[in-house]
C-alpha positions in Angstrom: 60.1 19.8 67.6 60.8 16.3 66.2 63.0 15.4 69.2 60.2 16.6 71.6 57.6 14.5 69.7 59.8 11.4 69.8 60.4 11.9 73.6 56.6 12.2 74.2 56.0 9.1 72.1 58.6 7.1 74.0 57.2 8.2 77.3 53.7 7.3 76.3 54.9 3.9 75.1 56.7 3.1 78.3 53.9 4.3 80.6 51.1 2.6 78.7 53.1 -0.6 78.2 53.7 -1.0 82.0 50.0 -0.5 82.7 48.8 -2.8 80.0 51.3 -5.6 80.5 51.3 -5.8 84.3 48.0 -7.6 84.4 49.3 -10.6 82.4 49.8 -13.8 84.5 50.7 -16.5 82.0 54.1 -16.6 80.3 54.0 -16.2 76.5 57.2 -17.0 74.7 56.6 -15.9 71.2 58.9 -17.6 68.8 62.3 -18.4 70.4 65.0 -16.7 68.4 67.0 -20.0 68.3 64.1 -21.7 66.6 63.1 -18.8 64.2 63.8 -19.6 60.6 61.9 -17.8 57.8 60.3 -20.4 55.7 61.9 -21.1 52.3 58.5 -20.5 50.7 58.2 -17.0 52.3 61.8 -16.1 51.3 61.1 -17.2 47.7 57.9 -15.2 47.6 59.8 -12.1 48.8 62.5 -12.6 46.3 60.0 -13.1 43.5 58.0 -10.1 44.5 61.2 -7.9 44.5 62.2 -9.2 41.0 58.8 -8.6 39.6 58.8 -5.0 41.0 62.3 -4.4 39.5 61.1 -5.7 36.1 57.9 -3.6 36.2 59.8 -0.4 37.1 62.4 -1.0 34.4 59.6 -1.5 31.9 57.8 1.7 33.0 61.1 3.6 32.5 61.5 2.4 28.9 58.1 2.9 27.4 57.9 4.7 24.0 54.2 5.5 24.4 51.6 6.1 27.0 48.5 8.3 27.4 50.7 11.5 27.4 53.0 11.0 24.5 54.1 8.7 21.6 57.3 8.4 19.7 57.3 9.1 15.9 60.4 8.8 13.9 62.5 8.6 17.1 61.0 11.8 18.5 58.5 12.0 21.4 55.4 13.9 20.6 52.6 15.0 23.0 49.1 13.6 22.6 46.5 16.3 22.4 43.4 16.1 24.6 40.3 18.0 25.6 41.1 21.3 27.3 44.4 21.9 25.5 44.7 25.2 23.7 46.0 24.9 20.1 47.4 27.7 17.9 46.7 27.1 14.3 49.0 28.9 11.8 47.4 29.1 8.4 49.3 30.4 5.4 47.6 31.2 2.0 50.0 32.7 -0.5 51.9 35.4 1.2 49.3 35.9 3.9 49.6 34.2 7.3 47.2 34.3 10.2 46.9 32.6 13.6 43.9 31.3 15.4 43.7 29.9 18.9 41.2 27.1 19.6 40.5 25.0 22.7 39.9 21.3 22.2 36.3 20.6 23.2 35.2 18.1 25.8 34.3 15.7 22.9 37.9 15.9 21.7 37.1 17.8 18.5 37.9 21.2 17.0 36.5 23.3 14.2 38.6 25.5 11.9 37.8 27.4 8.7 35.7 25.0 6.5 36.4 22.0 8.6 33.9 21.2 11.4 34.2 18.7 14.2 37.7 17.3 13.5 38.6 14.6 16.1 42.0 15.5 17.5 41.9 13.7 20.9 44.8 11.3 21.2 46.6 12.6 18.1 49.9 14.5 18.0 50.3 18.1 16.7 52.0 16.7 13.6 49.1 14.3 12.9 46.5 17.0 13.4 48.5 19.1 11.0 48.2 16.4 8.3 44.5 15.7 9.0 43.6 19.4 8.8 45.7 20.0 5.7 44.1 17.1 3.9 40.6 18.2 4.9 41.2 21.8 3.7 42.5 20.6 0.3 38.9 20.1 -0.7 38.4 23.9 -0.4 41.8 25.5 -0.7 44.7 24.9 -3.1 47.9 23.8 -1.3 47.0 24.9 2.2 49.9 25.3 4.6 49.1 24.5 8.2 51.1 24.5 11.4 49.7 23.2 14.7 51.3 24.3 18.0 50.1 23.3 21.5 49.9 26.6 23.3 48.6 25.4 26.7 48.8 21.9 28.1 45.7 21.2 30.2 44.5 17.6 29.5 47.1 15.5 31.3 48.5 15.9 34.8 50.3 14.2 37.7 50.0 14.8 41.4 53.3 15.4 43.2 53.4 15.2 47.0 55.9 15.1 49.9 59.3 16.7 50.6 59.6 19.3 47.8 61.1 22.8 47.8 58.7 25.8 47.6 59.7 29.1 46.0 57.9 32.4 46.0 58.9 33.4 42.5 57.6 30.3 40.6 55.2 27.4 40.7 56.8 24.8 42.9 56.2 22.4 45.8 53.5 19.7 46.2 50.6 20.0 43.8 49.2 19.0 40.4 51.5 19.5 37.4 50.4 19.5 33.8 52.4 17.1 31.6 53.8 18.6 28.4 55.1 15.4 26.8 57.5 12.7 27.8 58.6 13.3 31.4 60.4 11.1 33.9 59.9 11.1 37.7 63.2 13.0 38.0 62.1 15.6 35.4 58.9 16.2 37.4 60.6 16.5 40.7 63.1 19.0 39.3 60.2 20.9 37.6 58.5 21.2 41.0 61.6 22.8 42.6 63.6 19.7 43.6 63.6 17.6 46.7 64.2 19.2 50.1 67.8 18.9 51.3 70.1 20.5 53.8 67.7 20.6 56.7 68.3 18.5 59.7 64.8 16.9 59.9 63.3 17.5 56.5 65.5 15.8 54.0 63.7 13.9 51.2 64.2 10.1 50.9 65.0 9.8 47.2 65.7 6.1 47.6 62.0 5.4 48.3 60.0 7.6 46.0 56.5 6.1 45.6 54.7 6.1 42.3 51.0 5.2 42.5 49.4 4.2 39.2 46.0 2.6 38.5 45.6 1.1 42.0 49.2 -0.2 42.2 52.2 1.3 44.1 55.8 1.2 43.0 59.0 2.2 44.8 61.6 4.0 42.7 65.2 4.8 43.7 65.7 8.3 42.3 68.9 8.6 44.2 70.5 5.9 42.0 69.1 7.7 38.9 70.8 11.0 40.0 74.1 9.7 41.3 74.6 6.3 39.6 73.0 6.9 36.2 70.6 4.0 36.7 68.0 4.9 34.1 66.0 1.7 34.8 64.7 3.4 37.9 63.6 6.7 36.2 59.9 5.8 35.5 58.2 7.8 32.7 55.2 9.6 34.1 51.7 8.8 32.9 48.5 10.8 33.2 47.0 10.5 36.7 50.1 9.3 38.4 50.6 10.2 42.1 54.2 10.6 43.0 55.3 11.0 46.7 58.7 12.0 47.9 58.8 10.7 51.5 60.7 12.2 54.4 64.0 10.7 55.2 63.8 8.8 58.5 65.9 10.4 61.3 68.4 7.6 61.3 67.8 5.9 58.0 67.9 2.2 58.9 67.0 2.0 62.6 65.8 -0.1 65.5 63.8 0.9 68.6 64.8 -0.2 72.1 62.0 0.3 74.7 60.9 -0.8 78.1 63.2 -1.5 81.1 66.5 -0.1 79.7 68.5 2.8 81.0 67.9 4.9 77.8 64.9 4.1 75.6 65.3 5.4 72.1 65.7 5.1 68.4 69.2 3.8 67.3 71.0 3.3 64.0 70.9 -0.2 62.9 74.6 -0.2 62.2 75.2 0.7 65.9 72.6 -1.8 67.1 73.1 -4.7 64.7 72.1 -7.4 67.1 70.3 -7.9 70.4 73.4 -7.5 72.7 74.6 -4.3 70.9 71.1 -2.8 71.1 70.8 -3.5 74.8 74.3 -2.1 75.3 73.8 1.1 73.4 70.5 1.6 75.4 72.6 1.5 78.6 71.8 -2.1 79.6 68.6 -3.3 81.3 67.3 -2.0 84.6 67.1 -4.0 87.9 63.3 -4.4 87.3 63.8 -5.9 83.8 62.7 -9.5 83.1 65.9 -10.4 81.1 64.6 -13.9 80.3 61.6 -12.6 78.4 62.8 -10.0 75.9 60.6 -9.6 72.9 61.6 -8.5 69.3 58.7 -7.2 67.2 59.6 -7.6 63.5 57.8 -6.7 60.3 55.2 -4.5 61.9 55.5 -1.8 59.2 54.6 -4.4 56.5 52.0 -6.4 58.4 50.4 -4.4 61.3 47.9 -7.1 62.1 50.3 -10.0 62.4 53.9 -8.9 63.1 56.4 -11.6 64.0 57.1 -11.7 67.8 60.4 -13.2 68.7 61.5 -14.1 72.2 65.1 -14.0 73.5 66.7 -14.8 76.9 69.4 -12.3 77.7 70.4 -14.3 80.8 71.3 -17.3 78.5 73.7 -15.0 76.7 75.3 -13.3 79.7 75.5 -16.3 82.0 75.9 -19.3 79.7 77.4 -17.7 76.6 74.5 -18.9 74.4 75.2 -16.6 71.4 72.4 -18.3 69.4 70.1 -16.0 71.5 71.9 -12.9 70.2 69.7 -12.5 67.1 70.8 -10.1 64.4 68.4 -7.2 64.1 66.7 -5.8 61.0 65.6 -2.3 60.0 62.4 -1.4 61.9 62.8 -4.0 64.7 61.4 -3.1 68.1 63.3 -4.5 71.1 61.1 -4.5 74.2 62.4 -5.4 77.6 59.4 -6.0 80.0 59.1 -5.4 83.7 56.9 -8.5 84.2 56.6 -11.7 82.1 54.3 -11.2 79.2 51.1 -13.3 79.5 48.7 -13.3 76.6 50.7 -12.7 73.4 47.6 -11.7 71.4 46.6 -9.2 74.1 50.2 -7.8 74.1 50.0 -7.3 70.3 46.5 -5.7 70.5 47.6 -3.3 73.3 50.8 -2.3 71.6 49.5 -1.7 68.1 48.3 1.9 68.7 51.5 2.7 70.5 53.6 1.3 67.7 51.6 3.5 65.3 52.5 6.6 67.4 56.1 5.6 67.4 56.7 4.4 63.8 54.4 7.0 62.2 55.0 10.2 64.3 53.2 12.3 61.6 49.9 10.7 62.7 50.7 11.6 66.3 51.6 15.2 65.4 48.5 15.7 63.3 46.2 14.2 66.0 47.9 16.3 68.6 47.5 19.6 66.7 43.9 18.7 65.7 43.0 18.1 69.3 44.7 21.3 70.4 42.8 23.2 67.7 39.6 21.6 68.8 40.2 22.6 72.5 41.0 26.2 71.5 37.8 26.3 69.4 35.7 25.1 72.3 37.4 27.6 74.6 36.5 30.5 72.3 33.0 29.3 72.0 
């Protein structure tokens, strides 16, 4: 199914690109690859951003307290909240009894002679002490034990490539937090990441954690197989954790247009322009070899990707290897049939097609939604 979808996408891209670009009459070079140099400022910003992300993720993996738990005497304890069910064990002399109570929306409970005791944000041990001290006014040496019976007040949303089992709660969904839990703990609790299937493996190197309007990328693979605890973020209430699907080829490039075999290729097999063209079966007789475009950075900046221009003839006929630009993950190599005119128009026209190609899930969803719509109209 995935192969079929990719083929449809590539066919659409080729067909539409020919129609959209054929009307251009003025040559647009883009940035010549020999002249392209990322600015030092841009490189410094990227390096700084990456360092800040690493520091923030490391900090999130080492916290000793958040809205879910706190550490007391070196032991992590759950913070009680509204909706949690508590079991209160009360012993007087030789007689013991148990009562269950649910923490009210105002964060309080009532028990025996004690009314409206605030427990929200406190641990079971702390509530034990507070309730015991309050009962001392009425009972000599009361003995109290507080147990959290049901955890309802804190949760995290887990999405993406997760196993589903019929015999227990698993797969994507909302999970109640019962104390200090890491991202890996939560993934395991949900049944583990999908593996062993050709097109549905989970990408554990790029697990996304969304928290309070910010998004972080966590390498759970390194946590599992390299023991890198700095990547194992401790989950907080309200976190949204997404385990994405592993790309078909991991790091990859796209070769499209006037080549013998359009397709998606592994970056390690198409590490530069020449190897990419070669692995795609070379250009066709209709190709404009002097006006090859490389679209870079589209996944990070859809409105203003970098458009590089390379002249294949200069490489083949003059040995100008400076034109043989090294490729990066996600680069799109496009070999046109006619010289590209208005570069802005080229970008505007290709953006929807790049979306279909780089985000096939959107294409799949729109395809099936349209099919469902047509079937509904037929029946009615």
